[in-house]
Gaussian input, Z-matrix of N, CA and C with variables (Angstrom, degrees):
# hf/3-21g

backbone

0 1
 N
 C     1     B1
 C     2     B2     1     A1
 N     3     B3     2     A2     1     D1
 C     4     B4     3     A3     2     D2
 C     5     B5     4     A4     3     D3
 N     6     B6     5     A5     4     D4
 C     7     B7     6     A6     5     D5
 C     8     B8     7     A7     6     D6
 N     9     B9     8     A8     7     D7
 C    10    B10     9     A9     8     D8
 C    11    B11    10    A10     9     D9
 N    12    B12    11    A11    10    D10
 C    13    B13    12    A12    11    D11
 C    14    B14    13    A13    12    D12
 N    15    B15    14    A14    13    D13
 C    16    B16    15    A15    14    D14
 C    17    B17    16    A16    15    D15
 N    18    B18    17    A17    16    D16
 C    19    B19    18    A18    17    D17
 C    20    B20    19    A19    18    D18
 N    21    B21    20    A20    19    D19
 C    22    B22    21    A21    20    D20
 C    23    B23    22    A22    21    D21
 N    24    B24    23    A23    22    D22
 C    25    B25    24    A24    23    D23
 C    26    B26    25    A25    24    D24
 N    27    B27    26    A26    25    D25
 C    28    B28    27    A27    26    D26
 C    29    B29    28    A28    27    D27
 N    30    B30    29    A29    28    D28
 C    31    B31    30    A30    29    D29
 C    32    B32    31    A31    30    D30
 N    33    B33    32    A32    31    D31
 C    34    B34    33    A33    32    D32
 C    35    B35    34    A34    33    D33
 N    36    B36    35    A35    34    D34
 C    37    B37    36    A36    35    D35
 C    38    B38    37    A37    36    D36
 N    39    B39    38    A38    37    D37
 C    40    B40    39    A39    38    D38
 C    41    B41    40    A40    39    D39
 N    42    B42    41    A41    40    D40
 C    43    B43    42    A42    41    D41
 C    44    B44    43    A43    42    D42
 N    45    B45    44    A44    43    D43
 C    46    B46    45    A45    44    D44
 C    47    B47    46    A46    45    D45
 N    48    B48    47    A47    46    D46
 C    49    B49    48    A48    47    D47
 C    50    B50    49    A49    48    D48
 N    51    B51    50    A50    49    D49
 C    52    B52    51    A51    50    D50
 C    53    B53    52    A52    51    D51
 N    54    B54    53    A53    52    D52
 C    55    B55    54    A54    53    D53
 C    56    B56    55    A55    54    D54
 N    57    B57    56    A56    55    D55
 C    58    B58    57    A57    56    D56
 C    59    B59    58    A58    57    D57
 N    60    B60    59    A59    58    D58
 C    61    B61    60    A60    59    D59
 C    62    B62    61    A61    60    D60
 N    63    B63    62    A62    61    D61
 C    64    B64    63    A63    62    D62
 C    65    B65    64    A64    63    D63
 N    66    B66    65    A65    64    D64
 C    67    B67    66    A66    65    D65
 C    68    B68    67    A67    66    D66
 N    69    B69    68    A68    67    D67
 C    70    B70    69    A69    68    D68
 C    71    B71    70    A70    69    D69
 N    72    B72    71    A71    70    D70
 C    73    B73    72    A72    71    D71
 C    74    B74    73    A73    72    D72
 N    75    B75    74    A74    73    D73
 C    76    B76    75    A75    74    D74
 C    77    B77    76    A76    75    D75
 N    78    B78    77    A77    76    D76
 C    79    B79    78    A78    77    D77
 C    80    B80    79    A79    78    D78
 N    81    B81    80    A80    79    D79
 C    82    B82    81    A81    80    D80
 C    83    B83    82    A82    81    D81
 N    84    B84    83    A83    82    D82
 C    85    B85    84    A84    83    D83
 C    86    B86    85    A85    84    D84
 N    87    B87    86    A86    85    D85
 C    88    B88    87    A87    86    D86
 C    89    B89    88    A88    87    D87
 N    90    B90    89    A89    88    D88
 C    91    B91    90    A90    89    D89
 C    92    B92    91    A91    90    D90
 N    93    B93    92    A92    91    D91
 C    94    B94    93    A93    92    D92
 C    95    B95    94    A94    93    D93
 N    96    B96    95    A95    94    D94
 C    97    B97    96    A96    95    D95
 C    98    B98    97    A97    96    D96
 N    99    B99    98    A98    97    D97
 C   100   B100    99    A99    98    D98
 C   101   B101   100   A100    99    D99
 N   102   B102   101   A101   100   D100
 C   103   B103   102   A102   101   D101
 C   104   B104   103   A103   102   D102
 N   105   B105   104   A104   103   D103
 C   106   B106   105   A105   104   D104
 C   107   B107   106   A106   105   D105
 N   108   B108   107   A107   106   D106
 C   109   B109   108   A108   107   D107
 C   110   B110   109   A109   108   D108
 N   111   B111   110   A110   109   D109
 C   112   B112   111   A111   110   D110
 C   113   B113   112   A112   111   D111
 N   114   B114   113   A113   112   D112
 C   115   B115   114   A114   113   D113
 C   116   B116   115   A115   114   D114
 N   117   B117   116   A116   115   D115
 C   118   B118   117   A117   116   D116
 C   119   B119   118   A118   117   D117
 N   120   B120   119   A119   118   D118
 C   121   B121   120   A120   119   D119
 C   122   B122   121   A121   120   D120
 N   123   B123   122   A122   121   D121
 C   124   B124   123   A123   122   D122
 C   125   B125   124   A124   123   D123
 N   126   B126   125   A125   124   D124
 C   127   B127   126   A126   125   D125
 C   128   B128   127   A127   126   D126
 N   129   B129   128   A128   127   D127
 C   130   B130   129   A129   128   D128
 C   131   B131   130   A130   129   D129
 N   132   B132   131   A131   130   D130
 C   133   B133   132   A132   131   D131
 C   134   B134   133   A133   132   D132
 N   135   B135   134   A134   133   D133
 C   136   B136   135   A135   134   D134
 C   137   B137   136   A136   135   D135
 N   138   B138   137   A137   136   D136
 C   139   B139   138   A138   137   D137
 C   140   B140   139   A139   138   D138
 N   141   B141   140   A140   139   D139
 C   142   B142   141   A141   140   D140
 C   143   B143   142   A142   141   D141
 N   144   B144   143   A143   142   D142
 C   145   B145   144   A144   143   D143
 C   146   B146   145   A145   144   D144
 N   147   B147   146   A146   145   D145
 C   148   B148   147   A147   146   D146
 C   149   B149   148   A148   147   D147
 N   150   B150   149   A149   148   D148
 C   151   B151   150   A150   149   D149
 C   152   B152   151   A151   150   D150
 N   153   B153   152   A152   151   D151
 C   154   B154   153   A153   152   D152
 C   155   B155   154   A154   153   D153
 N   156   B156   155   A155   154   D154
 C   157   B157   156   A156   155   D155
 C   158   B158   157   A157   156   D156
 N   159   B159   158   A158   157   D157
 C   160   B160   159   A159   158   D158
 C   161   B161   160   A160   159   D159
 N   162   B162   161   A161   160   D160
 C   163   B163   162   A162   161   D161
 C   164   B164   163   A163   162   D162
 N   165   B165   164   A164   163   D163
 C   166   B166   165   A165   164   D164
 C   167   B167   166   A166   165   D165
 N   168   B168   167   A167   166   D166
 C   169   B169   168   A168   167   D167
 C   170   B170   169   A169   168   D168
 N   171   B171   170   A170   169   D169
 C   172   B172   171   A171   170   D170
 C   173   B173   172   A172   171   D171
 N   174   B174   173   A173   172   D172
 C   175   B175   174   A174   173   D173
 C   176   B176   175   A175   174   D174
 N   177   B177   176   A176   175   D175
 C   178   B178   177   A177   176   D176
 C   179   B179   178   A178   177   D177
 N   180   B180   179   A179   178   D178
 C   181   B181   180   A180   179   D179
 C   182   B182   181   A181   180   D180
 N   183   B183   182   A182   181   D181
 C   184   B184   183   A183   182   D182
 C   185   B185   184   A184   183   D183
 N   186   B186   185   A185   184   D184
 C   187   B187   186   A186   185   D185
 C   188   B188   187   A187   186   D186
 N   189   B189   188   A188   187   D187
 C   190   B190   189   A189   188   D188
 C   191   B191   190   A190   189   D189
 N   192   B192   191   A191   190   D190
 C   193   B193   192   A192   191   D191
 C   194   B194   193   A193   192   D192
 N   195   B195   194   A194   193   D193
 C   196   B196   195   A195   194   D194
 C   197   B197   196   A196   195   D195
 N   198   B198   197   A197   196   D196
 C   199   B199   198   A198   197   D197
 C   200   B200   199   A199   198   D198
 N   201   B201   200   A200   199   D199
 C   202   B202   201   A201   200   D200
 C   203   B203   202   A202   201   D201
 N   204   B204   203   A203   202   D202
 C   205   B205   204   A204   203   D203
 C   206   B206   205   A205   204   D204
 N   207   B207   206   A206   205   D205
 C   208   B208   207   A207   206   D206
 C   209   B209   208   A208   207   D207
 N   210   B210   209   A209   208   D208
 C   211   B211   210   A210   209   D209
 C   212   B212   211   A211   210   D210
 N   213   B213   212   A212   211   D211
 C   214   B214   213   A213   212   D212
 C   215   B215   214   A214   213   D213
 N   216   B216   215   A215   214   D214
 C   217   B217   216   A216   215   D215
 C   218   B218   217   A217   216   D216
 N   219   B219   218   A218   217   D217
 C   220   B220   219   A219   218   D218
 C   221   B221   220   A220   219   D219
 N   222   B222   221   A221   220   D220
 C   223   B223   222   A222   221   D221
 C   224   B224   223   A223   222   D222
 N   225   B225   224   A224   223   D223
 C   226   B226   225   A225   224   D224
 C   227   B227   226   A226   225   D225
 N   228   B228   227   A227   226   D226
 C   229   B229   228   A228   227   D227
 C   230   B230   229   A229   228   D228
 N   231   B231   230   A230   229   D229
 C   232   B232   231   A231   230   D230
 C   233   B233   232   A232   231   D231
 N   234   B234   233   A233   232   D232
 C   235   B235   234   A234   233   D233
 C   236   B236   235   A235   234   D234
 N   237   B237   236   A236   235   D235
 C   238   B238   237   A237   236   D236
 C   239   B239   238   A238   237   D237
 N   240   B240   239   A239   238   D238
 C   241   B241   240   A240   239   D239
 C   242   B242   241   A241   240   D240
 N   243   B243   242   A242   241   D241
 C   244   B244   243   A243   242   D242
 C   245   B245   244   A244   243   D243
 N   246   B246   245   A245   244   D244
 C   247   B247   246   A246   245   D245
 C   248   B248   247   A247   246   D246
 N   249   B249   248   A248   247   D247
 C   250   B250   249   A249   248   D248
 C   251   B251   250   A250   249   D249
 N   252   B252   251   A251   250   D250
 C   253   B253   252   A252   251   D251
 C   254   B254   253   A253   252   D252
 N   255   B255   254   A254   253   D253
 C   256   B256   255   A255   254   D254
 C   257   B257   256   A256   255   D255
 N   258   B258   257   A257   256   D256
 C   259   B259   258   A258   257   D257
 C   260   B260   259   A259   258   D258
 N   261   B261   260   A260   259   D259
 C   262   B262   261   A261   260   D260
 C   263   B263   262   A262   261   D261
 N   264   B264   263   A263   262   D262
 C   265   B265   264   A264   263   D263
 C   266   B266   265   A265   264   D264
 N   267   B267   266   A266   265   D265
 C   268   B268   267   A267   266   D266
 C   269   B269   268   A268   267   D267

   B1=1.4541
   B2=1.5220
   B3=1.3093
   B4=1.4650
   B5=1.5310
   B6=1.3090
   B7=1.4694
   B8=1.5269
   B9=1.3307
   B10=1.4717
   B11=1.5303
   B12=1.3291
   B13=1.4635
   B14=1.5294
   B15=1.3110
   B16=1.4643
   B17=1.5271
   B18=1.3291
   B19=1.4606
   B20=1.5337
   B21=1.3310
   B22=1.4725
   B23=1.5293
   B24=1.3205
   B25=1.4703
   B26=1.5267
   B27=1.3247
   B28=1.4669
   B29=1.5216
   B30=1.3318
   B31=1.4609
   B32=1.5301
   B33=1.3245
   B34=1.4659
   B35=1.5233
   B36=1.3183
   B37=1.4648
   B38=1.5366
   B39=1.3333
   B40=1.4670
   B41=1.5277
   B42=1.3290
   B43=1.4637
   B44=1.5285
   B45=1.3420
   B46=1.4718
   B47=1.5237
   B48=1.3277
   B49=1.4628
   B50=1.5267
   B51=1.3290
   B52=1.4571
   B53=1.5316
   B54=1.3212
   B55=1.4688
   B56=1.5138
   B57=1.2922
   B58=1.4623
   B59=1.5214
   B60=1.3136
   B61=1.4604
   B62=1.5214
   B63=1.3187
   B64=1.4624
   B65=1.5296
   B66=1.3185
   B67=1.4748
   B68=1.5348
   B69=1.3275
   B70=1.4684
   B71=1.5304
   B72=1.3136
   B73=1.4645
   B74=1.5306
   B75=1.3448
   B76=1.4618
   B77=1.5262
   B78=1.3263
   B79=1.4599
   B80=1.5336
   B81=1.3387
   B82=1.4588
   B83=1.5307
   B84=1.3232
   B85=1.4589
   B86=1.5299
   B87=1.3157
   B88=1.4596
   B89=1.5274
   B90=1.3439
   B91=1.4582
   B92=1.5321
   B93=1.3288
   B94=1.4633
   B95=1.5252
   B96=1.3204
   B97=1.4634
   B98=1.5245
   B99=1.3318
   B100=1.4646
   B101=1.5313
   B102=1.3270
   B103=1.4645
   B104=1.5279
   B105=1.3165
   B106=1.4642
   B107=1.5285
   B108=1.3218
   B109=1.4672
   B110=1.5275
   B111=1.3248
   B112=1.4647
   B113=1.5278
   B114=1.3325
   B115=1.4695
   B116=1.5255
   B117=1.3216
   B118=1.4685
   B119=1.5236
   B120=1.3303
   B121=1.4653
   B122=1.5215
   B123=1.3201
   B124=1.4609
   B125=1.5275
   B126=1.3292
   B127=1.4618
   B128=1.5291
   B129=1.3194
   B130=1.4651
   B131=1.5250
   B132=1.3406
   B133=1.4583
   B134=1.5243
   B135=1.3269
   B136=1.4683
   B137=1.5220
   B138=1.3210
   B139=1.4663
   B140=1.5221
   B141=1.3256
   B142=1.4572
   B143=1.5285
   B144=1.3386
   B145=1.4676
   B146=1.5244
   B147=1.3167
   B148=1.4683
   B149=1.5271
   B150=1.3446
   B151=1.4587
   B152=1.5206
   B153=1.3174
   B154=1.4600
   B155=1.5158
   B156=1.3365
   B157=1.4596
   B158=1.5241
   B159=1.3147
   B160=1.4609
   B161=1.5261
   B162=1.3173
   B163=1.4579
   B164=1.5206
   B165=1.3360
   B166=1.4534
   B167=1.5247
   B168=1.3420
   B169=1.4639
   B170=1.5274
   B171=1.3243
   B172=1.4590
   B173=1.5130
   B174=1.3258
   B175=1.4586
   B176=1.5273
   B177=1.3133
   B178=1.4609
   B179=1.5203
   B180=1.3197
   B181=1.4628
   B182=1.5174
   B183=1.3307
   B184=1.4712
   B185=1.5293
   B186=1.3268
   B187=1.4663
   B188=1.5262
   B189=1.3200
   B190=1.4587
   B191=1.5300
   B192=1.3258
   B193=1.4660
   B194=1.5243
   B195=1.3257
   B196=1.4697
   B197=1.5234
   B198=1.3297
   B199=1.4718
   B200=1.5259
   B201=1.3348
   B202=1.4584
   B203=1.5317
   B204=1.3317
   B205=1.4626
   B206=1.5271
   B207=1.3244
   B208=1.4655
   B209=1.5261
   B210=1.3387
   B211=1.4648
   B212=1.5204
   B213=1.3387
   B214=1.4557
   B215=1.5268
   B216=1.3264
   B217=1.4662
   B218=1.5262
   B219=1.3213
   B220=1.4631
   B221=1.5340
   B222=1.3348
   B223=1.4679
   B224=1.5231
   B225=1.3215
   B226=1.4606
   B227=1.5300
   B228=1.3220
   B229=1.4651
   B230=1.5255
   B231=1.3237
   B232=1.4642
   B233=1.5260
   B234=1.3347
   B235=1.4600
   B236=1.5212
   B237=1.3323
   B238=1.4629
   B239=1.5230
   B240=1.3583
   B241=1.4716
   B242=1.5291
   B243=1.3220
   B244=1.4655
   B245=1.5215
   B246=1.3228
   B247=1.4597
   B248=1.5298
   B249=1.3332
   B250=1.4624
   B251=1.5255
   B252=1.3216
   B253=1.4719
   B254=1.5227
   B255=1.3295
   B256=1.4614
   B257=1.5180
   B258=1.3366
   B259=1.4626
   B260=1.5197
   B261=1.3250
   B262=1.4629
   B263=1.5248
   B264=1.3218
   B265=1.4614
   B266=1.5323
   B267=1.3052
   B268=1.4781
   B269=1.4702
   A1=107.08
   A2=116.54
   A3=119.87
   A4=110.64
   A5=114.81
   A6=120.49
   A7=112.74
   A8=116.57
   A9=119.68
   A10=110.99
   A11=116.36
   A12=119.79
   A13=110.66
   A14=116.74
   A15=120.55
   A16=109.89
   A17=116.30
   A18=120.12
   A19=110.31
   A20=116.17
   A21=119.75
   A22=110.36
   A23=117.29
   A24=120.95
   A25=109.35
   A26=116.13
   A27=120.69
   A28=111.96
   A29=116.30
   A30=120.71
   A31=110.23
   A32=115.79
   A33=119.51
   A34=111.11
   A35=117.21
   A36=120.50
   A37=109.97
   A38=116.25
   A39=120.08
   A40=111.19
   A41=116.20
   A42=119.10
   A43=110.16
   A44=116.78
   A45=119.40
   A46=110.82
   A47=116.87
   A48=120.68
   A49=111.78
   A50=116.84
   A51=120.90
   A52=112.60
   A53=116.57
   A54=118.86
   A55=114.56
   A56=117.88
   A57=121.03
   A58=111.38
   A59=114.54
   A60=120.87
   A61=110.95
   A62=115.72
   A63=120.94
   A64=107.10
   A65=118.03
   A66=119.83
   A67=112.63
   A68=116.31
   A69=120.23
   A70=110.94
   A71=115.92
   A72=120.03
   A73=111.62
   A74=116.32
   A75=119.83
   A76=110.60
   A77=115.31
   A78=120.36
   A79=110.48
   A80=116.33
   A81=120.81
   A82=110.41
   A83=116.51
   A84=121.18
   A85=110.36
   A86=117.31
   A87=121.27
   A88=110.99
   A89=115.95
   A90=120.28
   A91=110.79
   A92=116.70
   A93=120.78
   A94=111.45
   A95=116.84
   A96=120.09
   A97=111.05
   A98=116.29
   A99=120.34
   A100=110.14
   A101=116.87
   A102=120.88
   A103=110.49
   A104=116.51
   A105=121.43
   A106=110.51
   A107=116.47
   A108=120.93
   A109=110.07
   A110=117.30
   A111=120.55
   A112=111.44
   A113=117.14
   A114=120.81
   A115=110.40
   A116=116.90
   A117=120.96
   A118=109.62
   A119=117.37
   A120=121.05
   A121=111.19
   A122=116.03
   A123=120.76
   A124=111.45
   A125=115.87
   A126=120.04
   A127=111.34
   A128=116.73
   A129=120.66
   A130=110.56
   A131=115.94
   A132=120.36
   A133=111.06
   A134=116.16
   A135=120.69
   A136=110.86
   A137=116.77
   A138=120.81
   A139=110.49
   A140=116.08
   A141=120.07
   A142=112.27
   A143=116.65
   A144=120.03
   A145=112.37
   A146=117.00
   A147=121.56
   A148=111.65
   A149=115.56
   A150=121.95
   A151=108.38
   A152=116.63
   A153=120.94
   A154=110.48
   A155=114.28
   A156=121.66
   A157=107.17
   A158=116.13
   A159=120.01
   A160=107.89
   A161=115.89
   A162=122.17
   A163=110.10
   A164=116.25
   A165=121.20
   A166=112.31
   A167=116.23
   A168=118.59
   A169=113.00
   A170=116.83
   A171=121.59
   A172=114.88
   A173=117.50
   A174=120.00
   A175=110.03
   A176=115.35
   A177=121.33
   A178=109.66
   A179=115.78
   A180=122.15
   A181=107.96
   A182=117.25
   A183=119.52
   A184=110.61
   A185=116.67
   A186=120.90
   A187=111.40
   A188=116.05
   A189=119.67
   A190=109.69
   A191=117.11
   A192=120.65
   A193=110.67
   A194=117.20
   A195=121.70
   A196=109.33
   A197=116.67
   A198=120.70
   A199=110.41
   A200=117.37
   A201=120.68
   A202=110.81
   A203=116.35
   A204=120.48
   A205=109.83
   A206=117.06
   A207=121.05
   A208=111.48
   A209=116.96
   A210=120.24
   A211=110.75
   A212=117.23
   A213=121.17
   A214=110.50
   A215=117.28
   A216=121.46
   A217=109.94
   A218=116.21
   A219=120.97
   A220=110.31
   A221=116.74
   A222=121.06
   A223=110.56
   A224=116.70
   A225=121.00
   A226=110.54
   A227=117.07
   A228=121.16
   A229=110.65
   A230=115.72
   A231=120.09
   A232=110.00
   A233=116.79
   A234=121.05
   A235=110.97
   A236=117.30
   A237=121.73
   A238=110.00
   A239=116.83
   A240=120.28
   A241=110.81
   A242=116.39
   A243=121.05
   A244=110.18
   A245=116.52
   A246=121.31
   A247=110.96
   A248=117.14
   A249=120.57
   A250=111.11
   A251=116.86
   A252=120.40
   A253=110.22
   A254=116.94
   A255=120.86
   A256=110.35
   A257=115.77
   A258=120.40
   A259=111.36
   A260=118.12
   A261=121.83
   A262=111.13
   A263=116.93
   A264=120.95
   A265=111.24
   A266=117.32
   A267=120.70
   A268=111.04
   D1=121.82
   D2=-179.94
   D3=-112.62
   D4=174.18
   D5=-176.99
   D6=-60.99
   D7=-34.11
   D8=-179.95
   D9=-65.49
   D10=-39.49
   D11=179.72
   D12=-67.85
   D13=-40.40
   D14=178.21
   D15=-64.98
   D16=-41.17
   D17=178.08
   D18=-62.29
   D19=-38.54
   D20=179.46
   D21=-66.92
   D22=-40.47
   D23=176.59
   D24=-57.88
   D25=-46.76
   D26=-179.45
   D27=-64.76
   D28=-40.24
   D29=179.06
   D30=-61.85
   D31=-46.10
   D32=179.71
   D33=-64.81
   D34=-36.78
   D35=178.00
   D36=-61.70
   D37=-50.21
   D38=-177.91
   D39=-64.23
   D40=-37.84
   D41=178.66
   D42=-66.75
   D43=-37.68
   D44=-179.60
   D45=-63.61
   D46=-35.16
   D47=178.92
   D48=-76.02
   D49=-34.17
   D50=-175.30
   D51=-81.42
   D52=-49.42
   D53=-172.72
   D54=-136.51
   D55=-7.97
   D56=-178.13
   D57=94.35
   D58=163.20
   D59=-178.02
   D60=-114.09
   D61=150.91
   D62=172.25
   D63=-73.84
   D64=162.87
   D65=177.51
   D66=-56.31
   D67=-37.13
   D68=178.96
   D69=-66.45
   D70=-39.85
   D71=178.70
   D72=-68.24
   D73=-37.50
   D74=176.97
   D75=-62.31
   D76=-41.96
   D77=178.60
   D78=-64.30
   D79=-43.41
   D80=177.88
   D81=-61.52
   D82=-42.85
   D83=-179.59
   D84=-61.15
   D85=-45.02
   D86=179.19
   D87=-62.10
   D88=-43.09
   D89=-179.91
   D90=-63.54
   D91=-44.72
   D92=-179.98
   D93=-65.20
   D94=-40.71
   D95=178.14
   D96=-63.20
   D97=-40.77
   D98=178.76
   D99=-62.92
   D100=-43.65
   D101=178.45
   D102=-63.07
   D103=-38.47
   D104=179.66
   D105=-63.51
   D106=-46.98
   D107=179.94
   D108=-62.73
   D109=-42.60
   D110=178.63
   D111=-62.99
   D112=-37.81
   D113=178.00
   D114=-65.39
   D115=-41.67
   D116=178.34
   D117=-62.71
   D118=-46.71
   D119=179.22
   D120=-60.00
   D121=-43.45
   D122=-179.80
   D123=-62.80
   D124=-43.70
   D125=178.69
   D126=-64.32
   D127=-40.57
   D128=179.13
   D129=-65.59
   D130=-42.98
   D131=178.20
   D132=-59.65
   D133=-44.42
   D134=179.72
   D135=-62.77
   D136=-41.10
   D137=178.07
   D138=-62.84
   D139=-47.42
   D140=-178.29
   D141=-67.95
   D142=-31.63
   D143=177.98
   D144=-65.41
   D145=-19.16
   D146=178.22
   D147=-105.21
   D148=19.86
   D149=179.27
   D150=-113.86
   D151=144.19
   D152=179.04
   D153=-121.84
   D154=153.59
   D155=176.09
   D156=-104.13
   D157=131.83
   D158=176.90
   D159=-89.28
   D160=119.80
   D161=-179.55
   D162=-79.79
   D163=166.90
   D164=-178.41
   D165=-60.85
   D166=-30.06
   D167=-179.96
   D168=-84.45
   D169=3.58
   D170=176.49
   D171=94.70
   D172=-9.47
   D173=178.88
   D174=-76.19
   D175=159.06
   D176=179.29
   D177=-109.55
   D178=136.64
   D179=175.92
   D180=-119.99
   D181=116.20
   D182=177.58
   D183=-62.96
   D184=136.24
   D185=178.52
   D186=-60.23
   D187=-28.42
   D188=179.01
   D189=-59.28
   D190=-41.20
   D191=178.87
   D192=-66.94
   D193=-40.01
   D194=179.11
   D195=-63.21
   D196=-43.54
   D197=-179.23
   D198=-64.41
   D199=-43.34
   D200=179.88
   D201=-63.21
   D202=-40.24
   D203=178.45
   D204=-64.17
   D205=-44.14
   D206=179.44
   D207=-63.07
   D208=-39.29
   D209=177.95
   D210=-64.77
   D211=-38.93
   D212=178.86
   D213=-65.02
   D214=-42.85
   D215=178.53
   D216=-63.81
   D217=-42.69
   D218=179.73
   D219=-61.32
   D220=-43.24
   D221=179.27
   D222=-65.24
   D223=-39.23
   D224=178.79
   D225=-62.42
   D226=-43.52
   D227=178.31
   D228=-63.02
   D229=-40.25
   D230=179.19
   D231=-63.66
   D232=-42.01
   D233=178.77
   D234=-62.73
   D235=-40.71
   D236=179.19
   D237=-63.29
   D238=-44.98
   D239=178.95
   D240=-60.95
   D241=-41.88
   D242=179.31
   D243=-62.07
   D244=-44.07
   D245=179.64
   D246=-64.30
   D247=-40.58
   D248=178.50
   D249=-63.77
   D250=-40.06
   D251=179.09
   D252=-64.52
   D253=-40.18
   D254=177.90
   D255=-61.11
   D256=-44.11
   D257=-179.28
   D258=-65.84
   D259=-36.04
   D260=179.04
   D261=-66.49
   D262=-33.19
   D263=-178.79
   D264=-73.54
   D265=-25.86
   D266=-178.49
   D267=-88.75

């Protein structure tokens, strides 16, 4: 996300309030907003991936490892639900 894209988002916002947007401009605005949100999420993820939690015993656990573990658990739960649904159908 660069300054030009942010400026375009702001321009479209002000135009929408002043006179309204064409369908093409509305679509562009939605696309730019989505890209902006994804850039923010990506930047936050990168920041958190370089952050560590200090445990009670003094050791450090990188948040990246915690996130990966949580994603693995989430995927495992999803797989179990899928398997249960398959079994219910049979």
